[in-house]
mmJSON file of the N, C-alpha and C atoms, coordinates in Angstrom:
{"data_MODEL":{"atom_site":{
"group_PDB":["ATOM","ATOM","ATOM","ATOM","ATOM","ATOM","ATOM","ATOM","ATOM","ATOM","ATOM","ATOM","ATOM","ATOM","ATOM","ATOM","ATOM","ATOM","ATOM","ATOM","ATOM","ATOM","ATOM","ATOM","ATOM","ATOM","ATOM","ATOM","ATOM","ATOM","ATOM","ATOM","ATOM","ATOM","ATOM","ATOM","ATOM","ATOM","ATOM","ATOM","ATOM","ATOM","ATOM","ATOM","ATOM","ATOM","ATOM","ATOM","ATOM","ATOM","ATOM","ATOM","ATOM","ATOM","ATOM","ATOM","ATOM","ATOM","ATOM","ATOM","ATOM","ATOM","ATOM","ATOM","ATOM","ATOM","ATOM","ATOM","ATOM","ATOM","ATOM","ATOM","ATOM","ATOM","ATOM","ATOM","ATOM","ATOM","ATOM","ATOM","ATOM","ATOM","ATOM","ATOM","ATOM","ATOM","ATOM","ATOM","ATOM","ATOM","ATOM","ATOM","ATOM","ATOM","ATOM","ATOM","ATOM","ATOM","ATOM","ATOM","ATOM","ATOM","ATOM","ATOM","ATOM","ATOM","ATOM","ATOM","ATOM","ATOM","ATOM","ATOM","ATOM","ATOM","ATOM","ATOM","ATOM","ATOM","ATOM","ATOM","ATOM","ATOM","ATOM","ATOM","ATOM","ATOM","ATOM","ATOM","ATOM","ATOM","ATOM","ATOM","ATOM","ATOM","ATOM","ATOM","ATOM","ATOM","ATOM","ATOM","ATOM","ATOM","ATOM","ATOM","ATOM","ATOM","ATOM","ATOM","ATOM","ATOM","ATOM","ATOM","ATOM","ATOM","ATOM","ATOM","ATOM","ATOM","ATOM","ATOM","ATOM","ATOM","ATOM","ATOM","ATOM","ATOM","ATOM","ATOM","ATOM","ATOM","ATOM","ATOM","ATOM","ATOM","ATOM","ATOM","ATOM","ATOM","ATOM","ATOM","ATOM","ATOM","ATOM","ATOM","ATOM","ATOM","ATOM","ATOM","ATOM","ATOM","ATOM","ATOM","ATOM","ATOM","ATOM","ATOM","ATOM","ATOM","ATOM","ATOM","ATOM","ATOM","ATOM","ATOM","ATOM","ATOM","ATOM","ATOM","ATOM","ATOM","ATOM","ATOM","ATOM"],
"id":[1,2,3,4,5,6,7,8,9,10,11,12,13,14,15,16,17,18,19,20,21,22,23,24,25,26,27,28,29,30,31,32,33,34,35,36,37,38,39,40,41,42,43,44,45,46,47,48,49,50,51,52,53,54,55,56,57,58,59,60,61,62,63,64,65,66,67,68,69,70,71,72,73,74,75,76,77,78,79,80,81,82,83,84,85,86,87,88,89,90,91,92,93,94,95,96,97,98,99,100,101,102,103,104,105,106,107,108,109,110,111,112,113,114,115,116,117,118,119,120,121,122,123,124,125,126,127,128,129,130,131,132,133,134,135,136,137,138,139,140,141,142,143,144,145,146,147,148,149,150,151,152,153,154,155,156,157,158,159,160,161,162,163,164,165,166,167,168,169,170,171,172,173,174,175,176,177,178,179,180,181,182,183,184,185,186,187,188,189,190,191,192,193,194,195,196,197,198,199,200,201,202,203,204,205,206,207,208,209,210,211,212,213],
"type_symbol":["N","C","C","N","C","C","N","C","C","N","C","C","N","C","C","N","C","C","N","C","C","N","C","C","N","C","C","N","C","C","N","C","C","N","C","C","N","C","C","N","C","C","N","C","C","N","C","C","N","C","C","N","C","C","N","C","C","N","C","C","N","C","C","N","C","C","N","C","C","N","C","C","N","C","C","N","C","C","N","C","C","N","C","C","N","C","C","N","C","C","N","C","C","N","C","C","N","C","C","N","C","C","N","C","C","N","C","C","N","C","C","N","C","C","N","C","C","N","C","C","N","C","C","N","C","C","N","C","C","N","C","C","N","C","C","N","C","C","N","C","C","N","C","C","N","C","C","N","C","C","N","C","C","N","C","C","N","C","C","N","C","C","N","C","C","N","C","C","N","C","C","N","C","C","N","C","C","N","C","C","N","C","C","N","C","C","N","C","C","N","C","C","N","C","C","N","C","C","N","C","C","N","C","C","N","C","C","N","C","C","N","C","C"],
"label_atom_id":["N","CA","C","N","CA","C","N","CA","C","N","CA","C","N","CA","C","N","CA","C","N","CA","C","N","CA","C","N","CA","C","N","CA","C","N","CA","C","N","CA","C","N","CA","C","N","CA","C","N","CA","C","N","CA","C","N","CA","C","N","CA","C","N","CA","C","N","CA","C","N","CA","C","N","CA","C","N","CA","C","N","CA","C","N","CA","C","N","CA","C","N","CA","C","N","CA","C","N","CA","C","N","CA","C","N","CA","C","N","CA","C","N","CA","C","N","CA","C","N","CA","C","N","CA","C","N","CA","C","N","CA","C","N","CA","C","N","CA","C","N","CA","C","N","CA","C","N","CA","C","N","CA","C","N","CA","C","N","CA","C","N","CA","C","N","CA","C","N","CA","C","N","CA","C","N","CA","C","N","CA","C","N","CA","C","N","CA","C","N","CA","C","N","CA","C","N","CA","C","N","CA","C","N","CA","C","N","CA","C","N","CA","C","N","CA","C","N","CA","C","N","CA","C","N","CA","C","N","CA","C","N","CA","C","N","CA","C","N","CA","C","N","CA","C","N","CA","C"],
"label_alt_id":[null,null,null,null,null,null,null,null,null,null,null,null,null,null,null,null,null,null,null,null,null,null,null,null,null,null,null,null,null,null,null,null,null,null,null,null,null,null,null,null,null,null,null,null,null,null,null,null,null,null,null,null,null,null,null,null,null,null,null,null,null,null,null,null,null,null,null,null,null,null,null,null,null,null,null,null,null,null,null,null,null,null,null,null,null,null,null,null,null,null,null,null,null,null,null,null,null,null,null,null,null,null,null,null,null,null,null,null,null,null,null,null,null,null,null,null,null,null,null,null,null,null,null,null,null,null,null,null,null,null,null,null,null,null,null,null,null,null,null,null,null,null,null,null,null,null,null,null,null,null,null,null,null,null,null,null,null,null,null,null,null,null,null,null,null,null,null,null,null,null,null,null,null,null,null,null,null,null,null,null,null,null,null,null,null,null,null,null,null,null,null,null,null,null,null,null,null,null,null,null,null,null,null,null,null,null,null,null,null,null,null,null,null],
"label_comp_id":["MET","MET","MET","SER","SER","SER","GLU","GLU","GLU","GLU","GLU","GLU","VAL","VAL","VAL","THR","THR","THR","ALA","ALA","ALA","PRO","PRO","PRO","LEU","LEU","LEU","SER","SER","SER","GLY","GLY","GLY","LYS","LYS","LYS","VAL","VAL","VAL","TRP","TRP","TRP","LYS","LYS","LYS","ILE","ILE","ILE","LEU","LEU","LEU","VAL","VAL","VAL","LYS","LYS","LYS","GLU","GLU","GLU","GLY","GLY","GLY","ASP","ASP","ASP","GLN","GLN","GLN","VAL","VAL","VAL","GLN","GLN","GLN","TYR","TYR","TYR","GLU","GLU","GLU","ASP","ASP","ASP","GLU","GLU","GLU","LEU","LEU","LEU","MET","MET","MET","ILE","ILE","ILE","LEU","LEU","LEU","GLU","GLU","GLU","ALA","ALA","ALA","MET","MET","MET","LYS","LYS","LYS","MET","MET","MET","GLU","GLU","GLU","ASN","ASN","ASN","PRO","PRO","PRO","ILE","ILE","ILE","TYR","TYR","TYR","ALA","ALA","ALA","PRO","PRO","PRO","VAL","VAL","VAL","ASP","ASP","ASP","GLY","GLY","GLY","LYS","LYS","LYS","VAL","VAL","VAL","ALA","ALA","ALA","ALA","ALA","ALA","ILE","ILE","ILE","LYS","LYS","LYS","VAL","VAL","VAL","ALA","ALA","ALA","GLU","GLU","GLU","GLY","GLY","GLY","ASP","ASP","ASP","GLN","GLN","GLN","VAL","VAL","VAL","GLU","GLU","GLU","PRO","PRO","PRO","ASP","ASP","ASP","GLN","GLN","GLN","VAL","VAL","VAL","LEU","LEU","LEU","ILE","ILE","ILE","ILE","ILE","ILE","ILE","ILE","ILE","GLU","GLU","GLU"],
"label_asym_id":["A","A","A","A","A","A","A","A","A","A","A","A","A","A","A","A","A","A","A","A","A","A","A","A","A","A","A","A","A","A","A","A","A","A","A","A","A","A","A","A","A","A","A","A","A","A","A","A","A","A","A","A","A","A","A","A","A","A","A","A","A","A","A","A","A","A","A","A","A","A","A","A","A","A","A","A","A","A","A","A","A","A","A","A","A","A","A","A","A","A","A","A","A","A","A","A","A","A","A","A","A","A","A","A","A","A","A","A","A","A","A","A","A","A","A","A","A","A","A","A","A","A","A","A","A","A","A","A","A","A","A","A","A","A","A","A","A","A","A","A","A","A","A","A","A","A","A","A","A","A","A","A","A","A","A","A","A","A","A","A","A","A","A","A","A","A","A","A","A","A","A","A","A","A","A","A","A","A","A","A","A","A","A","A","A","A","A","A","A","A","A","A","A","A","A","A","A","A","A","A","A","A","A","A","A","A","A","A","A","A","A","A","A"],
"label_entity_id":["1","1","1","1","1","1","1","1","1","1","1","1","1","1","1","1","1","1","1","1","1","1","1","1","1","1","1","1","1","1","1","1","1","1","1","1","1","1","1","1","1","1","1","1","1","1","1","1","1","1","1","1","1","1","1","1","1","1","1","1","1","1","1","1","1","1","1","1","1","1","1","1","1","1","1","1","1","1","1","1","1","1","1","1","1","1","1","1","1","1","1","1","1","1","1","1","1","1","1","1","1","1","1","1","1","1","1","1","1","1","1","1","1","1","1","1","1","1","1","1","1","1","1","1","1","1","1","1","1","1","1","1","1","1","1","1","1","1","1","1","1","1","1","1","1","1","1","1","1","1","1","1","1","1","1","1","1","1","1","1","1","1","1","1","1","1","1","1","1","1","1","1","1","1","1","1","1","1","1","1","1","1","1","1","1","1","1","1","1","1","1","1","1","1","1","1","1","1","1","1","1","1","1","1","1","1","1","1","1","1","1","1","1"],
"label_seq_id":[1,1,1,2,2,2,3,3,3,4,4,4,5,5,5,6,6,6,7,7,7,8,8,8,9,9,9,10,10,10,11,11,11,12,12,12,13,13,13,14,14,14,15,15,15,16,16,16,17,17,17,18,18,18,19,19,19,20,20,20,21,21,21,22,22,22,23,23,23,24,24,24,25,25,25,26,26,26,27,27,27,28,28,28,29,29,29,30,30,30,31,31,31,32,32,32,33,33,33,34,34,34,35,35,35,36,36,36,37,37,37,38,38,38,39,39,39,40,40,40,41,41,41,42,42,42,43,43,43,44,44,44,45,45,45,46,46,46,47,47,47,48,48,48,49,49,49,50,50,50,51,51,51,52,52,52,53,53,53,54,54,54,55,55,55,56,56,56,57,57,57,58,58,58,59,59,59,60,60,60,61,61,61,62,62,62,63,63,63,64,64,64,65,65,65,66,66,66,67,67,67,68,68,68,69,69,69,70,70,70,71,71,71],
"pdbx_PDB_ins_code":[null,null,null,null,null,null,null,null,null,null,null,null,null,null,null,null,null,null,null,null,null,null,null,null,null,null,null,null,null,null,null,null,null,null,null,null,null,null,null,null,null,null,null,null,null,null,null,null,null,null,null,null,null,null,null,null,null,null,null,null,null,null,null,null,null,null,null,null,null,null,null,null,null,null,null,null,null,null,null,null,null,null,null,null,null,null,null,null,null,null,null,null,null,null,null,null,null,null,null,null,null,null,null,null,null,null,null,null,null,null,null,null,null,null,null,null,null,null,null,null,null,null,null,null,null,null,null,null,null,null,null,null,null,null,null,null,null,null,null,null,null,null,null,null,null,null,null,null,null,null,null,null,null,null,null,null,null,null,null,null,null,null,null,null,null,null,null,null,null,null,null,null,null,null,null,null,null,null,null,null,null,null,null,null,null,null,null,null,null,null,null,null,null,null,null,null,null,null,null,null,null,null,null,null,null,null,null,null,null,null,null,null,null],
"Cartn_x":[-14.131,-13.756,-12.594,-12.596,-11.53,-10.429,-9.251,-8.06,-7.53,-7.327,-6.767,-5.249,-4.597,-3.136,-2.864,-2.139,-1.906,-0.437,-0.179,1.196,1.889,3.088,3.814,4.522,4.686,5.411,4.977,5.365,5.1,5.997,5.478,6.284,5.465,6.086,5.432,5.26,4.084,3.852,4.694,5.713,6.644,6.155,5.701,5.279,4.203,3.107,2.058,2.241,2.377,2.719,1.535,0.354,-0.852,-1.967,-3.041,-4.211,-5.449,-6.531,-7.771,-8.159,-8.551,-8.938,-7.829,-6.574,-5.448,-5.559,-5.198,-5.069,-3.664,-3.557,-2.256,-2.102,-0.865,-0.531,0.122,0.077,0.735,2.185,2.581,3.932,4.279,3.289,3.544,3.784,4.675,4.937,3.802,3.184,2.043,2.425,3.311,3.721,5.017,5.596,6.828,6.601,6.902,6.861,8.279,8.44,9.745,9.701,10.642,10.75,12.226,12.617,14.01,14.974,14.598,15.413,15.608,14.791,14.855,13.55,13.644,12.455,12.007,10.736,10.165,9.041,9.27,8.222,7.078,5.886,4.686,4.202,4.038,3.695,2.255,1.684,0.333,0.335,-0.563,-0.629,-1.416,-2.156,-3.002,-3.107,-3.585,-3.949,-5.295,-5.532,-6.835,-6.805,-7.872,-8.019,-7.958,-7.261,-7.187,-8.56,-9.245,-10.599,-10.563,-9.606,-9.542,-8.13,-7.719,-6.456,-6.837,-6.473,-6.934,-5.971,-4.831,-3.836,-3.377,-2.671,-2.112,-0.609,0.106,1.543,1.766,2.704,3.004,2.309,1.293,0.589,1.498,1.331,2.011,1.087,1.617,0.793,1.351,0.476,0.822,0.707,1.359,1.264,-0.186,-0.487,-1.815,-2.852,-2.471,-3.397,-3.629,-4.903,-5.244,-4.718,-3.949,-3.39,-4.171,-4.426,-5.068,-6.009,-7.112,-8.016,-8.0,-7.769,-7.728,-8.902,-9.627,-10.758,-10.346],
"Cartn_y":[-8.298,-8.684,-7.807,-7.42,-6.532,-7.329,-6.756,-7.361,-6.382,-6.865,-6.017,-6.131,-4.99,-4.948,-4.665,-5.574,-5.43,-5.187,-4.661,-4.389,-5.703,-5.93,-7.159,-7.075,-5.855,-5.656,-4.345,-4.153,-2.875,-1.808,-0.619,0.478,1.738,2.722,4.017,4.195,4.674,4.969,6.179,5.962,7.029,7.796,7.082,7.74,6.904,7.535,6.882,7.329,6.367,6.665,6.623,6.262,6.19,6.988,7.22,7.861,7.069,7.29,6.578,6.845,5.785,5.898,5.544,5.47,5.11,3.659,3.416,2.045,1.572,0.349,-0.211,-1.58,-1.947,-3.252,-4.095,-5.399,-6.325,-5.884,-5.796,-5.429,-3.951,-3.073,-1.637,-1.277,-0.311,0.135,1.044,0.726,1.469,2.473,2.037,2.891,2.369,3.17,2.774,2.87,1.761,1.737,1.867,2.613,2.715,1.895,0.971,0.147,-0.05,0.227,0.08,0.807,2.03,2.895,2.337,1.371,0.818,1.113,1.369,1.585,0.249,-0.072,-1.33,-1.032,-1.252,-0.978,-1.985,-1.505,-2.344,-2.364,-3.567,-3.728,-4.209,-3.9,-4.349,-5.86,-6.588,-8.033,-8.449,-7.502,-7.773,-6.514,-6.681,-5.54,-5.013,-3.728,-3.197,-1.705,-1.234,0.183,0.355,1.397,1.692,2.198,1.388,1.737,2.577,2.274,3.008,2.936,4.025,4.078,4.26,3.3,3.249,3.88,4.391,5.008,6.331,7.111,8.379,8.38,9.219,9.339,9.739,9.064,9.329,8.387,7.645,6.699,5.548,5.091,3.886,2.719,1.641,0.488,-0.776,-1.748,-3.037,-4.128,-5.272,-6.366,-6.739,-7.013,-7.431,-6.312,-5.089,-3.959,-3.659,-3.404,-3.081,-1.69,-1.608,-0.333,0.232,-0.628,-0.206,-1.309,-0.935,-1.894,-1.673,-2.757,-2.709,-3.491,-2.899,-3.589,-4.086],
"Cartn_z":[-8.201,-6.854,-6.391,-5.127,-4.647,-3.937,-3.967,-3.355,-2.322,-1.096,-0.041,-0.05,-0.034,0.105,1.568,2.229,3.663,3.959,5.136,5.571,5.925,5.377,5.708,7.061,7.583,8.836,9.476,10.733,11.407,10.799,10.694,10.176,10.024,9.41,9.184,7.678,7.285,5.867,5.512,4.698,4.351,3.127,2.099,0.855,0.182,-0.223,-1.007,-2.453,-3.354,-4.743,-5.7,-5.206,-6.04,-5.369,-6.126,-5.533,-5.938,-5.239,-5.549,-6.994,-7.702,-9.104,-10.073,-9.589,-10.462,-10.915,-12.158,-12.67,-12.327,-11.807,-11.478,-12.133,-12.361,-12.923,-11.836,-12.012,-11.099,-10.885,-9.627,-9.188,-9.355,-9.669,-9.59,-8.125,-7.892,-6.528,-6.076,-4.949,-4.444,-3.357,-2.469,-1.357,-0.784,0.104,0.768,2.267,2.96,4.416,4.94,6.012,6.654,7.939,8.057,9.255,9.557,10.777,11.201,10.257,9.886,9.007,7.591,7.208,5.854,5.132,3.828,3.008,2.438,2.637,2.176,1.191,-0.116,-1.092,-0.983,-1.211,-1.24,-2.681,-3.238,-4.653,-4.827,-5.991,-6.318,-6.542,-5.861,-6.042,-7.293,-7.874,-9.045,-9.908,-11.144,-11.989,-11.489,-11.609,-11.236,-10.992,-10.343,-10.033,-8.526,-8.077,-6.645,-6.209,-5.404,-4.963,-3.689,-2.799,-1.53,-0.966,-0.368,0.361,1.824,2.664,4.047,5.037,4.561,5.441,4.84,5.622,5.149,5.424,4.699,4.939,6.391,7.041,8.438,9.414,8.933,9.806,10.212,11.438,11.919,11.595,11.004,10.651,11.305,11.45,12.048,10.98,11.199,10.231,9.954,8.691,8.21,8.201,8.548,8.444,6.977,6.609,5.221,4.881,3.789,3.347,2.167,1.179,-0.069,-0.525,-1.149,-1.767,-3.273,-4.006,-5.468,-6.014,-6.964,-7.609,-8.976],
"occupancy":[1.0,1.0,1.0,1.0,1.0,1.0,1.0,1.0,1.0,1.0,1.0,1.0,1.0,1.0,1.0,1.0,1.0,1.0,1.0,1.0,1.0,1.0,1.0,1.0,1.0,1.0,1.0,1.0,1.0,1.0,1.0,1.0,1.0,1.0,1.0,1.0,1.0,1.0,1.0,1.0,1.0,1.0,1.0,1.0,1.0,1.0,1.0,1.0,1.0,1.0,1.0,1.0,1.0,1.0,1.0,1.0,1.0,1.0,1.0,1.0,1.0,1.0,1.0,1.0,1.0,1.0,1.0,1.0,1.0,1.0,1.0,1.0,1.0,1.0,1.0,1.0,1.0,1.0,1.0,1.0,1.0,1.0,1.0,1.0,1.0,1.0,1.0,1.0,1.0,1.0,1.0,1.0,1.0,1.0,1.0,1.0,1.0,1.0,1.0,1.0,1.0,1.0,1.0,1.0,1.0,1.0,1.0,1.0,1.0,1.0,1.0,1.0,1.0,1.0,1.0,1.0,1.0,1.0,1.0,1.0,1.0,1.0,1.0,1.0,1.0,1.0,1.0,1.0,1.0,1.0,1.0,1.0,1.0,1.0,1.0,1.0,1.0,1.0,1.0,1.0,1.0,1.0,1.0,1.0,1.0,1.0,1.0,1.0,1.0,1.0,1.0,1.0,1.0,1.0,1.0,1.0,1.0,1.0,1.0,1.0,1.0,1.0,1.0,1.0,1.0,1.0,1.0,1.0,1.0,1.0,1.0,1.0,1.0,1.0,1.0,1.0,1.0,1.0,1.0,1.0,1.0,1.0,1.0,1.0,1.0,1.0,1.0,1.0,1.0,1.0,1.0,1.0,1.0,1.0,1.0,1.0,1.0,1.0,1.0,1.0,1.0,1.0,1.0,1.0,1.0,1.0,1.0,1.0,1.0,1.0,1.0,1.0,1.0],
"B_iso_or_equiv":[0.0,0.0,0.0,0.0,0.0,0.0,0.0,0.0,0.0,0.0,0.0,0.0,0.0,0.0,0.0,0.0,0.0,0.0,0.0,0.0,0.0,0.0,0.0,0.0,0.0,0.0,0.0,0.0,0.0,0.0,0.0,0.0,0.0,0.0,0.0,0.0,0.0,0.0,0.0,0.0,0.0,0.0,0.0,0.0,0.0,0.0,0.0,0.0,0.0,0.0,0.0,0.0,0.0,0.0,0.0,0.0,0.0,0.0,0.0,0.0,0.0,0.0,0.0,0.0,0.0,0.0,0.0,0.0,0.0,0.0,0.0,0.0,0.0,0.0,0.0,0.0,0.0,0.0,0.0,0.0,0.0,0.0,0.0,0.0,0.0,0.0,0.0,0.0,0.0,0.0,0.0,0.0,0.0,0.0,0.0,0.0,0.0,0.0,0.0,0.0,0.0,0.0,0.0,0.0,0.0,0.0,0.0,0.0,0.0,0.0,0.0,0.0,0.0,0.0,0.0,0.0,0.0,0.0,0.0,0.0,0.0,0.0,0.0,0.0,0.0,0.0,0.0,0.0,0.0,0.0,0.0,0.0,0.0,0.0,0.0,0.0,0.0,0.0,0.0,0.0,0.0,0.0,0.0,0.0,0.0,0.0,0.0,0.0,0.0,0.0,0.0,0.0,0.0,0.0,0.0,0.0,0.0,0.0,0.0,0.0,0.0,0.0,0.0,0.0,0.0,0.0,0.0,0.0,0.0,0.0,0.0,0.0,0.0,0.0,0.0,0.0,0.0,0.0,0.0,0.0,0.0,0.0,0.0,0.0,0.0,0.0,0.0,0.0,0.0,0.0,0.0,0.0,0.0,0.0,0.0,0.0,0.0,0.0,0.0,0.0,0.0,0.0,0.0,0.0,0.0,0.0,0.0,0.0,0.0,0.0,0.0,0.0,0.0],
"pdbx_formal_charge":[null,null,null,null,null,null,null,null,null,null,null,null,null,null,null,null,null,null,null,null,null,null,null,null,null,null,null,null,null,null,null,null,null,null,null,null,null,null,null,null,null,null,null,null,null,null,null,null,null,null,null,null,null,null,null,null,null,null,null,null,null,null,null,null,null,null,null,null,null,null,null,null,null,null,null,null,null,null,null,null,null,null,null,null,null,null,null,null,null,null,null,null,null,null,null,null,null,null,null,null,null,null,null,null,null,null,null,null,null,null,null,null,null,null,null,null,null,null,null,null,null,null,null,null,null,null,null,null,null,null,null,null,null,null,null,null,null,null,null,null,null,null,null,null,null,null,null,null,null,null,null,null,null,null,null,null,null,null,null,null,null,null,null,null,null,null,null,null,null,null,null,null,null,null,null,null,null,null,null,null,null,null,null,null,null,null,null,null,null,null,null,null,null,null,null,null,null,null,null,null,null,null,null,null,null,null,null,null,null,null,null,null,null],
"auth_seq_id":[1,1,1,2,2,2,3,3,3,4,4,4,5,5,5,6,6,6,7,7,7,8,8,8,9,9,9,10,10,10,11,11,11,12,12,12,13,13,13,14,14,14,15,15,15,16,16,16,17,17,17,18,18,18,19,19,19,20,20,20,21,21,21,22,22,22,23,23,23,24,24,24,25,25,25,26,26,26,27,27,27,28,28,28,29,29,29,30,30,30,31,31,31,32,32,32,33,33,33,34,34,34,35,35,35,36,36,36,37,37,37,38,38,38,39,39,39,40,40,40,41,41,41,42,42,42,43,43,43,44,44,44,45,45,45,46,46,46,47,47,47,48,48,48,49,49,49,50,50,50,51,51,51,52,52,52,53,53,53,54,54,54,55,55,55,56,56,56,57,57,57,58,58,58,59,59,59,60,60,60,61,61,61,62,62,62,63,63,63,64,64,64,65,65,65,66,66,66,67,67,67,68,68,68,69,69,69,70,70,70,71,71,71],
"auth_comp_id":["MET","MET","MET","SER","SER","SER","GLU","GLU","GLU","GLU","GLU","GLU","VAL","VAL","VAL","THR","THR","THR","ALA","ALA","ALA","PRO","PRO","PRO","LEU","LEU","LEU","SER","SER","SER","GLY","GLY","GLY","LYS","LYS","LYS","VAL","VAL","VAL","TRP","TRP","TRP","LYS","LYS","LYS","ILE","ILE","ILE","LEU","LEU","LEU","VAL","VAL","VAL","LYS","LYS","LYS","GLU","GLU","GLU","GLY","GLY","GLY","ASP","ASP","ASP","GLN","GLN","GLN","VAL","VAL","VAL","GLN","GLN","GLN","TYR","TYR","TYR","GLU","GLU","GLU","ASP","ASP","ASP","GLU","GLU","GLU","LEU","LEU","LEU","MET","MET","MET","ILE","ILE","ILE","LEU","LEU","LEU","GLU","GLU","GLU","ALA","ALA","ALA","MET","MET","MET","LYS","LYS","LYS","MET","MET","MET","GLU","GLU","GLU","ASN","ASN","ASN","PRO","PRO","PRO","ILE","ILE","ILE","TYR","TYR","TYR","ALA","ALA","ALA","PRO","PRO","PRO","VAL","VAL","VAL","ASP","ASP","ASP","GLY","GLY","GLY","LYS","LYS","LYS","VAL","VAL","VAL","ALA","ALA","ALA","ALA","ALA","ALA","ILE","ILE","ILE","LYS","LYS","LYS","VAL","VAL","VAL","ALA","ALA","ALA","GLU","GLU","GLU","GLY","GLY","GLY","ASP","ASP","ASP","GLN","GLN","GLN","VAL","VAL","VAL","GLU","GLU","GLU","PRO","PRO","PRO","ASP","ASP","ASP","GLN","GLN","GLN","VAL","VAL","VAL","LEU","LEU","LEU","ILE","ILE","ILE","ILE","ILE","ILE","ILE","ILE","ILE","GLU","GLU","GLU"],
"auth_asym_id":["A","A","A","A","A","A","A","A","A","A","A","A","A","A","A","A","A","A","A","A","A","A","A","A","A","A","A","A","A","A","A","A","A","A","A","A","A","A","A","A","A","A","A","A","A","A","A","A","A","A","A","A","A","A","A","A","A","A","A","A","A","A","A","A","A","A","A","A","A","A","A","A","A","A","A","A","A","A","A","A","A","A","A","A","A","A","A","A","A","A","A","A","A","A","A","A","A","A","A","A","A","A","A","A","A","A","A","A","A","A","A","A","A","A","A","A","A","A","A","A","A","A","A","A","A","A","A","A","A","A","A","A","A","A","A","A","A","A","A","A","A","A","A","A","A","A","A","A","A","A","A","A","A","A","A","A","A","A","A","A","A","A","A","A","A","A","A","A","A","A","A","A","A","A","A","A","A","A","A","A","A","A","A","A","A","A","A","A","A","A","A","A","A","A","A","A","A","A","A","A","A","A","A","A","A","A","A","A","A","A","A","A","A"],
"auth_atom_id":["N","CA","C","N","CA","C","N","CA","C","N","CA","C","N","CA","C","N","CA","C","N","CA","C","N","CA","C","N","CA","C","N","CA","C","N","CA","C","N","CA","C","N","CA","C","N","CA","C","N","CA","C","N","CA","C","N","CA","C","N","CA","C","N","CA","C","N","CA","C","N","CA","C","N","CA","C","N","CA","C","N","CA","C","N","CA","C","N","CA","C","N","CA","C","N","CA","C","N","CA","C","N","CA","C","N","CA","C","N","CA","C","N","CA","C","N","CA","C","N","CA","C","N","CA","C","N","CA","C","N","CA","C","N","CA","C","N","CA","C","N","CA","C","N","CA","C","N","CA","C","N","CA","C","N","CA","C","N","CA","C","N","CA","C","N","CA","C","N","CA","C","N","CA","C","N","CA","C","N","CA","C","N","CA","C","N","CA","C","N","CA","C","N","CA","C","N","CA","C","N","CA","C","N","CA","C","N","CA","C","N","CA","C","N","CA","C","N","CA","C","N","CA","C","N","CA","C","N","CA","C","N","CA","C","N","CA","C","N","CA","C","N","CA","C","N","CA","C"],
"pdbx_PDB_model_num":[1,1,1,1,1,1,1,1,1,1,1,1,1,1,1,1,1,1,1,1,1,1,1,1,1,1,1,1,1,1,1,1,1,1,1,1,1,1,1,1,1,1,1,1,1,1,1,1,1,1,1,1,1,1,1,1,1,1,1,1,1,1,1,1,1,1,1,1,1,1,1,1,1,1,1,1,1,1,1,1,1,1,1,1,1,1,1,1,1,1,1,1,1,1,1,1,1,1,1,1,1,1,1,1,1,1,1,1,1,1,1,1,1,1,1,1,1,1,1,1,1,1,1,1,1,1,1,1,1,1,1,1,1,1,1,1,1,1,1,1,1,1,1,1,1,1,1,1,1,1,1,1,1,1,1,1,1,1,1,1,1,1,1,1,1,1,1,1,1,1,1,1,1,1,1,1,1,1,1,1,1,1,1,1,1,1,1,1,1,1,1,1,1,1,1,1,1,1,1,1,1,1,1,1,1,1,1,1,1,1,1,1,1]
}}}
């Protein structure tokens, strides 16, 4: 079953720290969003494999937008 990682707030994708196919563990840092000049890390909610990355560095994202899918 896949798990969607969504944006908790509006911001800009500053850095993506994983790539498709990477194995991740619960609470591994996946990416960093920049909002209001602050860096907000996004963590893996489950163990699994990164199936898809739905955004690119520099993209503007909105709350609840899907960022990464983990299988």
